[in-house]
DRENTORKOL-3810 file (N, C-alpha, C; in nm, 4 decimals):
REM DRENTORKOL-3810
@n.u->0.1121; n.v->-0.1269; n.w->-0.0060; ca.u->0.0198; ca.v->-0.0026; ca.w->0.0001; c.u->0.0628; c.v->0.1391; c.w->0.0043
@n.u->0.0615; n.v->0.2328; n.w->-0.1084; ca.u->0.1067; ca.v->0.3075; ca.w->-0.0620; c.u->0.0921; c.v->0.4836; c.w->0.0172
@n.u->0.1488; n.v->0.5441; n.w->0.1153; ca.u->0.0752; ca.v->0.6061; ca.w->0.1812; c.u->0.0645; c.v->0.6978; c.w->0.1219
@n.u->-0.0518; n.v->0.7808; n.w->0.0765; ca.u->-0.0087; ca.v->0.9463; ca.w->0.0369; c.u->0.0773; c.v->1.0387; c.w->0.1027
@n.u->0.0182; n.v->1.1488; n.w->0.0175; ca.u->0.1331; ca.v->1.2276; ca.w->0.0830; c.u->0.0778; c.v->1.3492; c.w->0.1563
@n.u->0.0999; n.v->1.4545; n.w->0.2383; ca.u->0.0110; ca.v->1.5823; ca.w->0.3167; c.u->-0.1096; c.v->1.6330; c.w->0.2626
@n.u->-0.0573; n.v->1.7015; n.w->0.1757; ca.u->-0.1329; ca.v->1.7288; ca.w->0.0850; c.u->-0.2931; c.v->1.6623; c.w->-0.0310
@n.u->-0.2662; n.v->1.5386; n.w->-0.0492; ca.u->-0.3527; ca.v->1.4198; ca.w->-0.0503; c.u->-0.4587; c.v->1.3961; c.w->0.0466
@n.u->-0.4331; n.v->1.3918; n.w->0.1494; ca.u->-0.5289; ca.v->1.3500; ca.w->0.2974; c.u->-0.5525; c.v->1.4838; c.w->0.2994
@n.u->-0.5169; n.v->1.6051; n.w->0.3353; ca.u->-0.5805; ca.v->1.7531; ca.w->0.3221; c.u->-0.6776; c.v->1.7191; c.w->0.2273
@n.u->-0.6578; n.v->1.6893; n.w->0.1203; ca.u->-0.7609; ca.v->1.7224; ca.w->-0.0272; c.u->-0.9069; c.v->1.6058; c.w->0.0163
@n.u->-0.8434; n.v->1.4443; n.w->0.0645; ca.u->-0.9329; ca.v->1.3831; ca.w->0.1231; c.u->-1.0435; c.v->1.5223; c.w->0.1876
@n.u->-1.0015; n.v->1.5237; n.w->0.3182; ca.u->-1.0460; ca.v->1.5621; ca.w->0.4620; c.u->-1.1480; c.v->1.6660; c.w->0.3824
@n.u->-1.1076; n.v->1.7509; n.w->0.2714; ca.u->-1.1939; ca.v->1.8007; ca.w->0.2425; c.u->-1.3356; c.v->1.7509; c.w->0.1454
@n.u->-1.2769; n.v->1.7007; n.w->0.0506; ca.u->-1.3435; ca.v->1.6326; ca.w->-0.0070; c.u->-1.4657; c.v->1.5404; c.w->0.0271
@n.u->-1.4371; n.v->1.4912; n.w->0.1855; ca.u->-1.5268; ca.v->1.3959; ca.w->0.2749; c.u->-1.4809; c.v->1.4154; c.w->0.4096
@n.u->-1.5952; n.v->1.5382; n.w->0.4192; ca.u->-1.5443; ca.v->1.5792; ca.w->0.5743; c.u->-1.6125; c.v->1.5185; c.w->0.6931
@n.u->-1.6949; n.v->1.5530; n.w->0.7952; ca.u->-1.7109; ca.v->1.4092; ca.w->0.9066; c.u->-1.9068; c.v->1.4883; c.w->0.8497
@n.u->-1.9862; n.v->1.3474; n.w->0.8572; ca.u->-2.0701; ca.v->1.4336; ca.w->0.7942; c.u->-2.1587; c.v->1.3650; c.w->0.7247
@n.u->-2.0655; n.v->1.3867; n.w->0.5474; ca.u->-2.1370; ca.v->1.3350; ca.w->0.4616; c.u->-2.0954; c.v->1.2159; c.w->0.4319
@n.u->-2.2201; n.v->1.2172; n.w->0.2945; ca.u->-2.2653; ca.v->1.0515; ca.w->0.2895; c.u->-2.2092; c.v->1.0390; c.w->0.1609
@n.u->-2.1794; n.v->0.8829; n.w->0.2165; ca.u->-2.1914; ca.v->0.8219; ca.w->0.0455; c.u->-2.2149; c.v->0.7118; c.w->0.0104
@n.u->-2.1442; n.v->0.6531; n.w->-0.0846; ca.u->-2.2365; ca.v->0.4996; ca.w->-0.1602; c.u->-2.0736; c.v->0.4809; c.w->-0.2205
@n.u->-2.0991; n.v->0.3012; n.w->-0.1432; ca.u->-1.9506; ca.v->0.2291; ca.w->-0.2327; c.u->-1.9530; c.v->0.1727; c.w->-0.3496
@n.u->-1.8324; n.v->0.1972; n.w->-0.4188; ca.u->-1.7994; ca.v->0.2101; ca.w->-0.5110; c.u->-1.7743; c.v->0.0527; c.w->-0.5972
@n.u->-1.6779; n.v->0.0505; n.w->-0.5257; ca.u->-1.5771; ca.v->-0.0628; ca.w->-0.5172; c.u->-1.5142; c.v->-0.0807; c.w->-0.4029
@n.u->-1.5217; n.v->-0.2106; n.w->-0.3346; ca.u->-1.4187; ca.v->-0.2305; ca.w->-0.2170; c.u->-1.3819; c.v->-0.4237; c.w->-0.2560
@n.u->-1.2471; n.v->-0.4049; n.w->-0.2680; ca.u->-1.2106; ca.v->-0.5978; ca.w->-0.2618; c.u->-1.2269; c.v->-0.6624; c.w->-0.1339
@n.u->-1.3112; n.v->-0.6574; n.w->-0.0703; ca.u->-1.3034; ca.v->-0.7580; ca.w->0.0733; c.u->-1.3956; c.v->-0.8924; c.w->0.0659
@n.u->-1.3690; n.v->-0.9775; n.w->0.1610; ca.u->-1.4902; ca.v->-1.0852; ca.w->0.1459; c.u->-1.6083; c.v->-0.9983; c.w->0.2655
@n.u->-1.5759; n.v->-0.9535; n.w->0.3490; ca.u->-1.6869; ca.v->-0.8791; ca.w->0.4536; c.u->-1.6915; c.v->-0.7425; c.w->0.3911
@n.u->-1.6940; n.v->-0.6853; n.w->0.2309; ca.u->-1.7438; ca.v->-0.5722; ca.w->0.2343; c.u->-1.8870; c.v->-0.5362; c.w->0.1991
@n.u->-1.8975; n.v->-0.4336; n.w->0.2659; ca.u->-2.0802; ca.v->-0.4633; ca.w->0.2912; c.u->-2.1427; c.v->-0.4123; c.w->0.1286
@n.u->-2.2126; n.v->-0.4279; n.w->0.0136; ca.u->-2.2517; ca.v->-0.4417; ca.w->-0.1151; c.u->-2.2699; c.v->-0.3315; c.w->-0.1662
@n.u->-2.1828; n.v->-0.3505; n.w->-0.2826; ca.u->-2.2109; ca.v->-0.1815; ca.w->-0.4060; c.u->-2.3219; c.v->-0.1462; c.w->-0.3989
@n.u->-2.3046; n.v->-0.0338; n.w->-0.3561; ca.u->-2.4169; ca.v->0.0535; ca.w->-0.3539; c.u->-2.4748; c.v->0.1071; c.w->-0.2249
@n.u->-2.4244; n.v->0.0562; n.w->-0.1539; ca.u->-2.4634; ca.v->0.0802; ca.w->0.0610; c.u->-2.3608; c.v->0.2094; c.w->0.0678
@n.u->-2.5345; n.v->0.2919; n.w->0.1312; ca.u->-2.4788; ca.v->0.4177; ca.w->0.1752; c.u->-2.4332; c.v->0.4699; c.w->0.3223
@n.u->-2.3680; n.v->0.5611; n.w->0.3505; ca.u->-2.2757; ca.v->0.5172; ca.w->0.5041; c.u->-2.2320; c.v->0.6930; c.w->0.4653
@n.u->-2.1796; n.v->0.7519; n.w->0.6554; ca.u->-2.1942; ca.v->0.8879; ca.w->0.6682; c.u->-2.0109; c.v->0.8444; c.w->0.7215
@n.u->-1.9786; n.v->0.9660; n.w->0.6490; ca.u->-1.7731; ca.v->0.9765; ca.w->0.7201; c.u->-1.8166; c.v->1.0058; c.w->0.8185
@n.u->-1.7072; n.v->0.9357; n.w->0.8718; ca.u->-1.6609; ca.v->0.9510; ca.w->1.0339; c.u->-1.5351; c.v->1.0480; c.w->1.0345
@n.u->-1.4787; n.v->1.0113; n.w->0.9538; ca.u->-1.3258; ca.v->1.0973; ca.w->0.8760; c.u->-1.2330; c.v->1.0585; c.w->0.8366
@n.u->-1.1282; n.v->1.0928; n.w->0.7977; ca.u->-1.0007; ca.v->1.0264; ca.w->0.7395; c.u->-0.9343; c.v->1.0835; c.w->0.8233
@n.u->-0.8489; n.v->0.8977; n.w->0.8289; ca.u->-0.7182; ca.v->0.9044; ca.w->0.9246; c.u->-0.5990; c.v->0.9400; c.w->0.8684
@n.u->-0.4742; n.v->0.9574; n.w->0.8803; ca.u->-0.3602; ca.v->0.9383; ca.w->0.8739; c.u->-0.3098; c.v->0.9328; c.w->0.7209
@n.u->-0.3647; n.v->0.8194; n.w->0.6867; ca.u->-0.2883; ca.v->0.7112; ca.w->0.5765; c.u->-0.3830; c.v->0.7427; c.w->0.4480
@n.u->-0.5342; n.v->0.7711; n.w->0.4649; ca.u->-0.5887; ca.v->0.8228; ca.w->0.3252; c.u->-0.7094; c.v->0.7189; c.w->0.3461
@n.u->-0.6995; n.v->0.6341; n.w->0.4738; ca.u->-0.8656; ca.v->0.6221; ca.w->0.4567; c.u->-0.9565; c.v->0.6945; c.w->0.5083
@n.u->-1.0730; n.v->0.6629; n.w->0.4716; ca.u->-1.2331; ca.v->0.7114; ca.w->0.4761; c.u->-1.2511; c.v->0.6568; c.w->0.5959
@n.u->-1.2869; n.v->0.7187; n.w->0.7258; ca.u->-1.3592; ca.v->0.5904; ca.w->0.8210; c.u->-1.5045; c.v->0.5642; c.w->0.7722
@n.u->-1.6120; n.v->0.5613; n.w->0.7913; ca.u->-1.7365; ca.v->0.5536; ca.w->0.7228; c.u->-1.8357; c.v->0.4606; c.w->0.8407
@n.u->-1.9214; n.v->0.4482; n.w->0.8172; ca.u->-2.0353; ca.v->0.4318; ca.w->0.9418; c.u->-2.1048; c.v->0.3897; c.w->0.8280
@n.u->-2.1264; n.v->0.2739; n.w->0.7926; ca.u->-2.2142; ca.v->0.1818; ca.w->0.6942; c.u->-2.3705; c.v->0.1953; c.w->0.7387
@n.u->-2.4645; n.v->0.2246; n.w->0.6676; ca.u->-2.5827; ca.v->0.2251; ca.w->0.7019; c.u->-2.6551; c.v->0.0923; c.w->0.7364
@n.u->-2.5520; n.v->-0.0486; n.w->0.6951; ca.u->-2.5941; ca.v->-0.1346; ca.w->0.7304; c.u->-2.4989; c.v->-0.1942; c.w->0.8285
@n.u->-2.4486; n.v->-0.1059; n.w->0.9506; ca.u->-2.4052; ca.v->-0.1290; ca.w->1.0704; c.u->-2.1993; c.v->-0.2336; c.w->1.0288
@n.u->-2.1920; n.v->-0.2260; n.w->0.9013; ca.u->-2.0525; ca.v->-0.2223; ca.w->0.8494; c.u->-1.9349; c.v->-0.1433; c.w->0.9147
@n.u->-1.8530; n.v->-0.1720; n.w->0.9342; ca.u->-1.8141; ca.v->-0.0694; ca.w->0.9454; c.u->-1.6507; c.v->-0.0832; c.w->0.9455
@n.u->-1.6131; n.v->-0.1759; n.w->0.7891; ca.u->-1.5060; ca.v->-0.1126; ca.w->0.7206; c.u->-1.4568; c.v->0.0501; c.w->0.6973
@n.u->-1.2698; n.v->0.0316; n.w->0.6862; ca.u->-1.2687; ca.v->0.1896; ca.w->0.6451; c.u->-1.3016; c.v->0.1507; c.w->0.4476
@n.u->-1.2344; n.v->0.2882; n.w->0.3650; ca.u->-1.2666; ca.v->0.2764; ca.w->0.2285; c.u->-1.0986; c.v->0.3230; c.w->0.1943
@n.u->-1.0539; n.v->0.2475; n.w->0.2044; ca.u->-0.8768; ca.v->0.2138; ca.w->0.1643; c.u->-0.8248; c.v->0.2975; c.w->0.0367
@n.u->-0.7673; n.v->0.4241; n.w->0.0830; ca.u->-0.6949; ca.v->0.5176; ca.w->-0.0427; c.u->-0.6332; c.v->0.4425; c.w->-0.1132
@n.u->-0.6378; n.v->0.4130; n.w->-0.3154; ca.u->-0.5994; ca.v->0.3925; ca.w->-0.3831; c.u->-0.6112; c.v->0.1946; c.w->-0.4025
@n.u->-0.7336; n.v->0.1054; n.w->-0.3097; ca.u->-0.8098; ca.v->0.0196; ca.w->-0.3103; c.u->-0.9469; c.v->0.0071; c.w->-0.3643
@n.u->-1.0161; n.v->0.1225; n.w->-0.2983; ca.u->-1.1277; ca.v->0.0679; ca.w->-0.3075; c.u->-1.2046; c.v->0.2282; c.w->-0.3793
@n.u->-1.3294; n.v->0.2495; n.w->-0.3750; ca.u->-1.3650; ca.v->0.3858; ca.w->-0.4317; c.u->-1.5035; c.v->0.3749; c.w->-0.3687
@n.u->-1.5461; n.v->0.5416; n.w->-0.3285; ca.u->-1.6553; ca.v->0.5657; ca.w->-0.2686; c.u->-1.6684; c.v->0.6824; c.w->-0.3499
@n.u->-1.8041; n.v->0.7352; n.w->-0.3569; ca.u->-1.8454; ca.v->0.8445; ca.w->-0.3672; c.u->-1.9659; c.v->0.9460; c.w->-0.2925
@n.u->-1.9478; n.v->1.0880; n.w->-0.3044; ca.u->-2.0154; ca.v->1.1835; ca.w->-0.2228; c.u->-2.1887; c.v->1.1710; c.w->-0.3157
@n.u->-2.2769; n.v->1.1439; n.w->-0.2258; ca.u->-2.4397; ca.v->1.1320; ca.w->-0.2449; c.u->-2.5248; c.v->1.2035; c.w->-0.1336
@n.u->-2.4775; n.v->1.3706; n.w->-0.1094; ca.u->-2.5195; ca.v->1.4293; ca.w->-0.0379; c.u->-2.6737; c.v->1.4505; c.w->-0.0299
@n.u->-2.6617; n.v->1.4460; n.w->-0.1341; ca.u->-2.8333; ca.v->1.5074; ca.w->-0.1926; c.u->-2.9418; c.v->1.3813; c.w->-0.1788
@n.u->-2.9247; n.v->1.2862; n.w->-0.1314; ca.u->-3.0185; ca.v->1.1945; ca.w->-0.0343; c.u->-3.1100; c.v->1.1954; c.w->0.0029
END
């Protein structure tokens, strides 16, 4: 895993602020929530993972450079 620069971390924190709503697009993990699952951002950690409280109760993070989510604030 490649650790992103501090500039990338800050841009992720601006794009995905606490409370933003996201939808899962891709996650390569056997315990991943189903694609399309929505959740609320709890923060972005120091290695760029987006910490999400998924609506189905899952707590897996969206890993920078591996997984994909998108903002869906207008739900």
